[in-house]
Wavefront OBJ file of the C-alpha trace (Angstrom):
o trace
v 3.268 26.345 20.530
v 2.055 29.610 18.978
v 3.530 30.763 15.688
v 1.675 33.849 14.484
v 1.816 35.572 11.097
v 3.752 38.593 12.455
v 6.609 36.373 13.641
v 6.531 34.492 10.347
v 6.742 37.708 8.259
v 9.464 39.212 10.433
v 11.581 36.105 10.119
v 11.292 36.176 6.330
v 12.372 39.828 6.179
v 15.521 39.030 8.133
v 16.559 36.288 5.696
v 18.692 37.251 2.720
v 18.935 34.106 0.620
v 16.582 31.612 -0.969
v 17.705 28.653 1.129
v 16.911 30.475 4.351
v 13.622 31.661 2.927
v 12.570 28.120 2.019
v 13.659 26.884 5.433
v 11.327 29.374 7.067
v 8.476 28.341 4.768
v 9.001 24.657 5.612
v 9.228 25.464 9.299
v 5.959 27.330 9.136
v 4.247 24.487 7.253
v 5.525 21.986 9.803
v 4.233 24.072 12.688
v 0.873 24.406 10.951
v 0.565 20.619 10.478
v 1.678 19.990 14.048
v -0.805 22.498 15.450
v -3.581 20.926 13.372
v -2.736 17.438 14.633
v -2.609 18.613 18.240
v -5.994 20.294 17.753
v -7.463 17.028 16.426
v -5.951 15.009 19.240
v -7.209 17.411 21.897
v -10.706 17.129 20.415
v -10.522 13.327 20.434
v -9.537 13.383 24.090
v -12.693 15.424 24.690
v -14.839 13.032 22.590
v -15.471 15.705 19.977
v -17.210 13.982 17.039
v -15.764 16.388 14.449
v -12.194 15.725 15.553
v -12.816 11.995 15.735
v -14.007 12.082 12.131
v -10.891 14.040 11.092
v -8.583 11.542 12.820
v -10.455 8.598 11.301
v -10.209 9.958 7.757
v -6.548 10.903 8.229
v -5.318 7.529 9.493
v -7.820 4.999 8.106
v -5.580 4.119 5.104
v -2.693 3.488 7.515
v -4.876 1.243 9.678
v -6.194 -0.649 6.656
v -2.704 -1.432 5.375
v -1.846 -2.964 8.750
v -5.054 -4.965 9.212
v -4.931 -6.196 5.610
v -1.601 -7.913 6.254
v -3.312 -10.063 8.870
v -6.767 -10.799 7.481
v -6.042 -10.394 3.737
v -9.548 -9.510 2.698
v -10.704 -5.951 2.090
v -13.991 -6.556 3.884
v -12.340 -8.153 6.908
v -9.608 -5.501 6.985
v -12.268 -2.795 7.063
v -14.076 -4.530 9.934
v -10.858 -4.936 11.917
v -9.805 -1.331 11.280
v -13.184 -0.028 12.397
v -12.987 -2.156 15.542
v -9.585 -0.600 16.174
v -10.884 2.968 15.866
v -13.659 2.220 18.347
v -10.938 1.232 20.827
v -8.798 4.213 19.847
v -11.550 6.730 20.564
v -12.620 4.928 23.730
v -9.073 5.033 25.122
v -7.767 8.273 23.629
v -7.565 9.951 27.030
v -4.936 7.366 27.968
v -2.610 8.516 25.180
v 0.196 10.526 26.750
v 2.028 13.191 24.741
v 5.624 13.086 25.969
v 7.320 14.723 22.991
v 5.398 17.327 20.998
v 7.926 17.402 18.167
v 7.508 13.651 17.529
v 3.883 13.324 18.535
v 2.741 11.885 15.186
v 5.324 9.090 15.299
v 4.165 8.245 18.799
v 0.530 8.340 17.702
v 1.187 6.078 14.709
v 2.940 3.553 16.931
v 0.016 3.581 19.347
v -2.514 3.174 16.520
v -0.457 0.346 14.995
v -0.507 -1.665 18.223
v -4.262 -1.247 18.594
v -4.917 -2.203 14.953
v -2.755 -5.324 15.253
v -4.593 -6.428 18.402
v -7.966 -5.656 16.823
v -7.021 -7.679 13.732
v -5.997 -10.675 15.847
v -9.183 -10.386 17.919
v -11.240 -10.260 14.714
v -9.533 -13.380 13.367
v -10.228 -15.160 16.641
v -13.923 -14.217 16.611
v -14.332 -15.292 12.994
v -12.219 -18.453 13.401
v -9.940 -17.253 10.636
v -6.709 -18.511 12.188
v -7.737 -22.121 11.767
v -9.451 -21.738 8.382
v -7.974 -21.632 4.906
v -8.198 -18.124 3.525
v -8.418 -17.663 -0.225
v -5.620 -15.613 -1.713
v -6.819 -12.075 -2.415
v -5.526 -9.805 -5.160
v -6.100 -6.335 -3.735
v -2.934 -4.218 -3.698
v -2.011 -1.668 -1.055
v 0.628 0.989 -1.608
v 3.674 0.475 0.590
v 4.632 3.768 2.241
v 8.277 3.010 2.917
v 11.199 5.382 3.146
v 12.889 3.800 0.125
v 11.155 4.630 -3.152
v 13.402 2.483 -5.331
v 11.278 0.672 -7.922
v 13.010 -2.681 -7.569
v 12.645 -2.661 -3.792
v 8.964 -1.803 -4.167
v 8.542 -4.748 -6.523
v 10.266 -7.120 -4.091
v 8.027 -5.846 -1.296
v 4.850 -6.448 -3.327
v 6.026 -9.925 -4.318
v 6.812 -10.713 -0.681
v 3.361 -9.537 0.412
v 1.783 -11.744 -2.249
v 3.749 -14.733 -0.954
v 2.853 -13.999 2.664
v -0.818 -14.126 1.651
v -0.225 -17.759 0.632
v 0.921 -18.752 4.113
v -1.518 -20.569 6.358
v -3.254 -18.125 8.737
v -1.330 -19.412 11.794
v 2.061 -19.019 10.085
v 1.096 -15.695 8.535
v 0.133 -14.094 11.843
v 3.374 -15.101 13.561
v 5.482 -14.001 10.572
v 3.799 -10.583 10.489
v 4.108 -10.082 14.231
v 7.755 -11.161 14.494
v 9.389 -10.104 11.219
v 7.383 -7.051 10.172
v 5.985 -5.627 13.414
v 8.907 -6.527 15.679
v 7.218 -8.436 18.506
v 9.168 -11.021 20.514
v 8.145 -14.683 20.655
v 7.056 -14.231 24.269
v 4.841 -11.293 23.295
v 3.398 -13.262 20.375
v 2.712 -16.223 22.631
v 0.843 -13.986 25.067
v -1.149 -12.311 22.295
v -2.190 -15.528 20.541
v -2.498 -17.802 23.576
v 0.154 -20.222 22.312
v 3.514 -21.387 23.632
v 6.810 -19.710 22.780
v 7.859 -22.975 21.118
v 4.803 -22.925 18.863
v 5.521 -19.319 17.901
v 9.110 -20.194 16.974
v 7.990 -23.285 15.074
v 5.393 -21.358 13.067
v 7.943 -18.691 12.186
v 10.457 -21.316 11.087
v 7.889 -23.017 8.855
v 6.793 -19.675 7.394
v 10.398 -18.786 6.570
v 10.993 -22.223 5.040
v 7.987 -21.730 2.776
v 9.120 -18.264 1.659
v 12.742 -19.382 1.230
v 11.706 -21.768 -1.536
v 10.672 -18.806 -3.675
v 13.674 -16.549 -3.121
v 16.200 -15.842 -5.852
v 19.426 -14.247 -4.542
v 22.642 -13.002 -6.082
v 26.130 -14.132 -5.029
v 26.118 -11.578 -2.172
v 22.875 -12.860 -0.730
v 20.749 -9.908 -1.895
v 17.172 -10.757 -2.818
v 16.633 -10.347 -6.547
v 13.065 -11.578 -6.930
v 10.623 -14.314 -6.031
v 9.833 -17.253 -8.285
l 1 2 3 4 5 6 7 8 9 10 11 12 13 14 15 16 17 18 19 20 21 22 23 24 25 26 27 28 29 30 31 32 33 34 35 36 37 38 39 40 41 42 43 44 45 46 47 48 49 50 51 52 53 54 55 56 57 58 59 60 61 62 63 64 65 66 67 68 69 70 71 72 73 74 75 76 77 78 79 80 81 82 83 84 85 86 87 88 89 90 91 92 93 94 95 96 97 98 99 100 101 102 103 104 105 106 107 108 109 110 111 112 113 114 115 116 117 118 119 120 121 122 123 124 125 126 127 128 129 130 131 132 133 134 135 136 137 138 139 140 141 142 143 144 145 146 147 148 149 150 151 152 153 154 155 156 157 158 159 160 161 162 163 164 165 166 167 168 169 170 171 172 173 174 175 176 177 178 179 180 181 182 183 184 185 186 187 188 189 190 191 192 193 194 195 196 197 198 199 200 201 202 203 204 205 206 207 208 209 210 211 212 213 214 215 216 217 218 219 220 221 222 223 224
């Protein structure tokens, strides 16, 4: 895992063109970020408060975006995210690094699962699943791989519509469509039957379908 300055300088000297030079620079930056993340993770496994603070500040926005999709209130999202980080730090020793080159992707997936469970637990404690939540107007930036403006607009409109779903429909829609859980997994997580999960998803889709405007090829143009 070591990548010292002597090796870095020697590699630059042996490169003769700009493309190769930039490739070395990017490689060095990647190794630096990876080493920093591994340092933070090692500290968290050892319950180091400084490293826990660094991890919290680094991934709190990511956790908030996930929890906000479920509870749709900034205050509740913050509570759920904080609950999640308590569980993350308590169980960090259980996180297994199987692939150092993709460790951040693995970590994000692990954090996402914990945040989702913490959000559902929070809703259960606060009886939010059975209550009518007021539509909130806070906006979160969507960090997708496609930066196309029209797609970003469709995403924001979809998120606004999802906020109008009843809490029971909203949770199932998020879990199945956005986070990729199966109906059996959703049933186990929420303590409902598979049939209820499928029914809630169907009703959520029917509600959203009323607002879709598509072109002749079936592509979503906007929401009405």
